[in-house]
Structure formats: C-alpha cells, structure tokens
C-alpha positions as CSV (number, residue, x, y, z in Angstrom):
1,M,-4.0,6.2,0.5
2,G,-6.2,4.8,-2.2
3,T,-4.2,6.1,-5.2
4,P,-0.9,4.2,-5.6
5,A,0.2,6.3,-8.6
6,G,0.4,9.3,-6.2
7,Y,2.5,7.5,-3.5
8,P,5.8,9.1,-4.7
9,V,4.4,12.5,-3.8
10,L,3.3,11.3,-0.3
11,I,6.2,8.9,0.5
12,K,9.6,10.2,-0.5
13,A,11.2,6.8,-0.5
14,I,8.9,5.6,-3.2
15,D,10.3,6.7,-6.6
16,K,7.8,5.0,-8.8
17,G,4.1,3.9,-8.5
18,E,2.5,2.1,-11.5
19,I,-1.1,0.9,-11.7
20,H,-1.5,-2.3,-13.8
21,S,-5.2,-2.7,-13.4
22,N,-8.2,-1.3,-11.5
23,D,-11.6,-2.9,-11.4
24,G,-13.1,-0.4,-9.0
25,K,-12.7,-2.6,-5.9
26,T,-9.1,-4.0,-6.3
27,I,-6.1,-2.1,-7.7
28,D,-3.1,-4.1,-9.0
29,F,0.0,-2.0,-8.8
30,S,3.8,-2.0,-8.3
31,W,6.2,0.4,-6.6
32,N,9.9,0.9,-6.2
33,I,11.1,1.9,-2.7
34,G,14.6,3.4,-2.5
35,F,16.6,3.6,0.7
36,S,20.1,5.0,1.2
37,V,21.8,1.6,0.8
38,F,19.3,-0.6,-1.1
39,G,16.0,-0.6,-2.9
40,L,12.9,-2.8,-3.0
41,T,10.4,-3.6,-5.7
42,S,6.9,-4.9,-4.9
43,R,3.9,-6.0,-6.9
44,N,0.7,-5.4,-4.8
45,R,-3.0,-5.8,-4.7
46,M,-5.0,-3.1,-2.9
47,T,-8.6,-3.9,-1.9
48,T,-11.0,-1.4,-0.5
49,T,-12.9,-2.5,2.6
50,E,-15.8,-0.9,4.4
51,D,-13.5,1.0,6.8
52,G,-10.2,1.3,5.0
53,V,-7.9,-0.6,2.6
54,L,-5.9,-3.9,2.6
55,V,-2.7,-4.1,0.6
56,E,-1.1,-7.5,-0.1
57,A,2.3,-7.9,-1.8
58,A,2.0,-10.5,-4.6
59,G,5.5,-10.4,-5.9
60,G,8.9,-8.8,-5.6
61,E,11.1,-8.5,-2.5
62,L,8.1,-7.9,-0.2
63,D,6.1,-10.9,-1.4
64,G,3.8,-12.1,1.4
65,A,3.7,-8.8,3.3
66,R,0.3,-7.2,4.1
67,W,-0.7,-3.7,5.2
68,R,-4.0,-2.7,6.5
69,W,-5.2,0.9,7.0
70,Q,-8.4,1.4,8.9
71,I,-10.1,4.7,8.9
72,V,-11.9,5.4,12.3
73,P,-14.2,8.4,12.5
74,T,-13.5,10.5,15.6
75,T,-15.9,13.4,14.9
76,P,-18.3,14.1,12.0
77,T,-15.5,15.9,10.2
78,R,-12.3,14.1,11.4
79,A,-11.0,10.6,11.4
80,S,-8.0,8.7,12.7
81,L,-5.9,6.4,10.5
82,H,-4.8,3.1,12.0
83,A,-2.0,1.3,10.3
84,R,-1.2,-2.4,10.7
85,R,1.7,-4.2,9.0
86,M,1.9,-8.0,8.8
87,A,5.0,-9.4,7.2
88,D,6.0,-13.0,6.6
89,T,8.5,-12.3,3.9
90,W,11.4,-14.5,5.1
91,S,9.8,-17.9,5.5
C-alpha cells in the first residue's frame, strides 16, 4: 500500500508506477492504469497518516480524485483495511 513502485505487482491494471520524490512523509508518484478499452495516467501525492494513507491525484486524467486507506487493528496480529474513494474529476 505504501510503495507505489510495487503497485504493478499488486494491481494488474497498473502497468507502470514511478516515484518522482519521497521525503519520508509524502511520496510524489505517477502510474499508468490500462483497461481493456482505454488507459489512464495520473500524477499523485501519497501522505502517510497516523492510521493509514491518503492519496491525492495532482494531475492527469484522475486530477482531483482522492483515496484514503485506513488500517484498523482487529486483534494484536491482524488488521482490517478500509478504503474510501472521493472523486470530483468531472467538474
């Protein structure tokens, strides 16, 4: 979740993940997402939070979209991952 360069391994639709900068708290990266009939390119900023990560699209076709992944511990050795997507890409 916190390593965009590895996204192509985890998410088959992503064919490229490139990190542009990483200051330890925020990662600036881009990705190409390929679907059967079209593809998308997005420049993003990922910021770590106390309980997960926030990804904000800062360019490309997904400009304005946001994703939030919250990690909620369920036992001392397990956690649940909650995903939220907020998109305002067509305004």
